[in-house]
C-alpha positions in Angstrom: 103.7 146.6 167.5 103.2 150.3 168.2 99.6 151.8 168.7 99.7 153.9 165.9 100.3 151.3 163.7 97.6 148.9 164.8 94.4 148.6 162.7 90.4 148.5 164.0 88.5 145.1 162.7 84.8 144.5 162.8 83.0 142.1 165.0 80.7 140.5 162.7 77.3 142.3 162.4 74.8 140.5 164.5 76.9 138.0 166.2 77.6 138.5 170.1 80.9 137.1 170.8 81.9 135.7 174.0 85.8 137.3 175.0 87.9 134.5 176.8 90.8 134.1 178.9 92.8 132.1 176.7 92.5 130.8 173.1 90.0 128.1 173.7 86.0 127.5 174.0 86.8 126.5 177.2 88.5 129.0 178.9 86.3 131.4 181.4 84.5 134.3 179.8 85.8 137.7 180.4 83.3 139.6 178.5 81.2 139.9 175.2 81.1 142.2 172.6 78.2 143.2 170.3 77.9 142.7 166.3 79.4 144.9 164.8 81.7 146.7 167.3 85.1 147.4 166.1 88.4 145.9 167.9 92.3 146.3 167.4 93.9 143.2 167.5 97.3 143.2 169.9 98.7 140.1 168.8 97.3 136.8 167.8 98.2 133.2 168.9 97.1 129.4 168.1 94.4 127.6 169.7 91.1 125.7 169.6 89.9 125.7 165.7 86.0 127.7 165.9 84.1 128.2 163.0 82.5 131.4 162.3 81.1 133.8 159.8 84.6 134.3 158.5 85.7 130.6 157.9 87.1 128.0 160.2 90.3 128.8 161.7 92.4 128.3 165.1 93.8 131.9 164.6 92.3 133.9 168.3 92.7 137.3 168.5 94.4 139.2 171.8 92.1 142.3 171.9 93.7 143.6 175.7 96.0 141.6 178.1 93.6 138.4 178.7 91.1 138.8 176.5 91.0 136.3 173.2 88.0 136.4 170.4 88.0 133.7 168.2 89.2 135.0 164.7 86.3 133.3 162.6 84.2 136.5 164.4 86.5 139.3 163.4 86.6 140.4 160.0 90.4 140.6 159.0 89.7 140.1 155.6 92.3 137.7 155.6 92.6 133.9 156.7 95.9 134.3 158.4 97.4 136.2 160.8 97.2 140.1 160.4 99.2 140.9 163.5 102.4 139.3 165.2 102.0 136.4 167.2 101.7 136.6 170.9 104.7 136.0 173.1 103.1 135.2 176.1 
């Protein structure tokens, strides 16, 4: 997906969200996002089911190489994918 076509989505206000190396809560933490931060989703992949402010889902959002956040903490306006599947 071309960079110009990517959209930004907001992290749930009031939440500090862990950024993980892979699509699981057991993956190493590589950073944190402050509540209300805006992120661009490069691609999405299925992983561990997580419950958060925006429901329960197994979708994880790739926001940078090797950086994933659960879609349950990102307001995408959809319970399904909003970006292409990650290829690797």
